[in-house]
N, C-alpha and C positions, 0 to 999 in steps of 0.2 A: 593601229589607230590610237590606242591609248597613249603611246609615246608622242605622237604628233599633237594630240589634244593637250597633253601635259606641257609640251613646249609652247603652244599657243597661250595656255593659261598663264604660264610663267611670264611670257612677254607682255601679257595684259595685266599682270600683278593681281591675278585672281586665284584664290586658294580654295580648293574643293576636296571633299573626302573621296576616297577611292570608290565608294559605292556610287557617288554622284557622277564621277567620271565614267564608270561602267554604264550607268543609265544613259548618259549623253551619247556614248558610243552605240549602245543598244538602240537608241532612237534613230541614229543615223543609219544603222544597219536595216532597221525596219523601213525607213523612208526609201532607202535604195532598193530594197526588195519589192515593196509595193509600187514604187514609181513606174516599174516596167508595165504594169497593167493599168494603173490608175492615173498616170501622168500627173503626179502631185507637184512636181517642181521641175524647172528647166535645168537645174543643176544635176548632172548625171554622175559626177565623180564623188565618191564618199569623202575623199580627202578635201575636196573643195567645199563639201557640205559642212565640214568642221569649221571652216573659215566663214563662209558666206551665210550659213544658217545658225550654227551653234554660237560661235563667238559674237557674231553680229547681233544676236539676241541677248546674250547674257551680259554684255557690257552695259546694258540699260539698268540692270538690277540695283546698283547702289543708289540710283536716282528715284526709285519708286518708294512712295510713302503709303503705308497702310498694310492691310492684310487681305483685302478682298478685291480682286481684280477681274475685269472682263477683257478678253482679247477678241476684238471685233473684226470679222473677216479673217479668221485665224488661218484659213487654208489648211495646210497639213500640220498646223499646230505651231506656227511661228508668229511671234516669239513666245507664245504661251507655254509650250511644253518645256523648252530649255529653262525658262524662268521658273516654272514650277519645280523643276529638278534642283535648281540652285537655291530656291527659297521654299523649302518644304513646309515651313510654318504658315505660309500664305496659301490662299485658295484662289484658283483661276477657273473662271467659266470660259470655255472656248466656243465661240459662236461662229457658225458658218451655215450658209444656205444650201450647200451641196451635200447630198446624202453620202456619196462615196468618200468624201473627206471626213465626214463625221464617223463613218464606219471605220476608217483607218485610225482615227483618234481613239475610238473605243478599244481597238486592238492594241494600240500603244499603251493605253491605260491599263489593260489587262496584263500584257506581257511585262511591263516595267513596274507593275504594282504601284501605280501613282494614285494615291488616295486623295490628293489635293487638286484634282482637275475634274471638271464636269463638262464633257462635250455636249453641245446642244445644236440641233439642226433648226435654224430659224433665220428668217430675214430680220435685220436689226430693227426695222420699222414695226415688226409684229412681236418683238420680244418685250415682255412686260415686267421682268425683274428689275429691281431698283437698288439704290443706295450702295453702289460700289465705291470703294476708296479710289480706284483708278480705272479709267477706260483707256485701253491700249490699242493702237492700230499701227500696223507696219505695211506700207504699200497698199493700203486699203482704199483710200479715196482722198480727194482734196480736203484741206482743212475745213473749208466751208461745208462740204457735204458731211464730213465726219461730225462736226459740231451740230449741224442741223438734224441729222438722223439720230445722234446719240445723246442729245442734250438732256434727256430725262433719266439717263442711266446713273450718273454719279450721285453720291450723297452730297449734302449741302456743302461740305468742305472737300469733296473729292476733286480729282484733277483728271484732265485729259493728257495722255502721253502719246504724241505722234512721232513715230520713227520715220525720218526722212533722209534722203541723200543730200543733194545740194539744196541750199535754202532758196526759196523763191519769194522775193519781196512782194510781188503782186499777189501771191497766194496769202501771205501774211496780212496784206492790206485789205484783202477781201473777206476777212473773217466776219461772221455775223455779229450784229450788235449784241452787247451783253456778255462778251467774252474778252479776256485779255491774256496776253502772253506773260506768264510769270517769269520764265527764263528759257534760254536756249543753251543746251549743252552740246559741245562738239565731242563726238565719241571717237575713240581711237580703237580700231580693230586690226590686230596684227595680220599682216600679209593680205590685207584687203585694199585694192585700189579704189580711189574715189572718196568723196566726203561722206560722213555720216553725222547726223544731228538728231538730237531729241528735243522736241518742242513741248514744253509743259504749259498747259493752258488751264485757267480756272474761270469760273463765272465772276464777273465783276462789273 
């Protein structure tokens, strides 16, 4: 798996230390192991997890600004855990409402010794921490719902980072008043079919 990961990273022009590669593979192994009982992801093949979960998450890292992030609706820790591994100087709160997912995240935190994540079980509407540099979501909700539910989370100059597949013009047009798209980045994920985009939104 390390060899496959190294090939994918080379193709994406991403350079990581050996320890980071080991942690990413360790995360995939834990995800594969716990998936049998907890049904954390529909992706069953660890080799496919490297593409569809690990690379698909970490290609976002160069576009993130700041040091304090929250991954809303993180599920089994995507994209928060891969991002925390590749950006060890930043801190990631991983928010999910399901207890079994948060138990898994705590196990990952313990086994991989990730000091820069904080798994939290809560619905986003009831979560009251504030002033994040970035609010990240991947396959969590529509832009409208994300911005409505999460509008109090970012700091004054913080941003929303929405990871999407194909762009939906009607979804972009339906954003709530008071927000504007700062930029849209097309993401390239080696060996992944389909489009990937990052939409960066700020209050405005």
